[in-house]
N, C-alpha and C positions, 0 to 999 in steps of 0.2 A: 684302703682295701682291707687292712687288718680289722678295722672297726666293722666294715660291712660283712666280712667273713664271720666274725664272732657273733654279730647280730643274727645272721642267717642260721648259724649253727646252734646258738644257745638262747636266742630270744623268743623262740616259739614261732609257730606258723604265721601269726598275724603281726609280728614285730615290724615296726616301721623305723627307718633311719633317715634323718634329714640333716643336712649341713645347715647350721643356724647362723654361723658367722665364719670369720677367717679360721679360727681354730676351735670353734664350738660346734658341737653336734647335739641333736636331740634324738632320743630313742623312745619310741612309744611301745610299751609291752602290755599286751592285753591278757586278761585272765577271765575266769568265770566270775559272774556277778556274785556268786555265793561264797567264794573262797578267796578273800583278799590276801590270806597268808600265802597262797600259791603265787600270786603276783610278786609279793615281797621276796619269796624264795628265788623266783626266776630273776628278778632285778638284782638280788644279791649275787647270785651265781654269775650273771652276765657282767656285773661290775668287777667282780674278782678276776674273771677271765680277761676283761679289757685292761685292767691294771697290769696283769702279768704279760699280756701280749704286747701292749704298748711300751712296756718296760724293756723289751728286747731292743737292742740297738739296730739302727738302720745304717747300712753302709752306702755312703755317697762319695764317689771319687776316691776310693781307698781310705776313707775316714769313717769312723763310727760316730753316729749322731744318736744321742740319747734324748728321749722325750719325757716330760713330766706329765702325769695324768691326774686330774682332779675331777671326780664325778659326784654330782649332786643328784639325789633321788627324791622324788616327791610322789605321793600316792593319791589317786582319785578314787573315791570322793573324800577320803579321810582328811587330807590336807587342804583341799580346795575343790570347788566344783566347776570352775571356769578355766579357760586356757590361759588367760593373763595371770591370775593368781598362781596357777600351777607353775608357769614359767618363772615367776618371781620366787616362789618357794624353792624351785630347783636351783635357781641362781644363788639363793642364800645358802643352800646346802652345799653347793659347789664351792662357794667362798670358804665355808667352814672346813671343807676338805683341803683347800689350799693352805689355810691357816695351820692345819694339822701337819703340814709338811709335804704335801703333794703325794702322788702315787698312792692314793687311797680314795675311798668314797665315803659319803655321809648321807644318811637319810634325813630329810627335813623333820624338824620338830618345832613346836611353838616356842620353845625356849630360845631357839635361834633367832626368832623375830625380836625377842626382847634384847638380845645381845646386839643385833644390828641397830635397833632403835636407840640403844644407849650410845653406840658409836656415832650414829648420825647426829644425835643431840650434842655430844661432845664436840664433834666437828663443827656444828653450827655455832656453838658457844665460842669456839676458838677463832672462827672467822672474824668476829667482831672484837676480839680481845685487844688487838693493837689500837683500834680507834677508841676504845674505852680506857686505854691506859693501863691495862692489866698485865702487860708484858714488860719485863725489864731484862737488860743485858748485864751479865756479871762475868768477870774474869777470875779464874781460879788458878793460882800458880801451881806448877808441877816441879817438885824438887827431887833431886837425886839423893837417895838415902845415904850413899857412901860418904859424901862430903857436904851435903846440905846445899849444893849449888842449884839455883833455879835453872831448869833446862827447857822450860816451855810454859804454856798456859792453856787452859781449856776455856772456851767461850761457852757460857751457859745462858740459855734463854729461859727465864723463869716466868711462870704464869701464876699470878696472884688472883 
């Protein structure tokens, strides 16, 4: 209801809110075809309000519950011209907001695509690393400085 009320109040007359998944929502904010800066300003203001509103605790059974909010914003037609790429770009921007520490929002940029592509490539290479013999296990002792006594060990998985 907090999201709905914020969208109705600050999203503009044509704003549309939809629940996309368990805890994911999509908000469509429309603006004039001639002024994309207007849409960016509305999206920024709405995102700032949503972060502030959803940052307020909810009281359930005499306990306060705090929510984290990560918002990804993508613009049509600057970032993509179809629904699927717009959703993908919004997802990438939302992930970047989560990486930034939650309770914030990020606009999609093409540089985000490159960062995600690097991460996917790294993940892909790591998946086959064990089979290719590129991983090794090493143990590193941990000593107490006061008397030089070994008090433990760290297990390290190294990727060559």
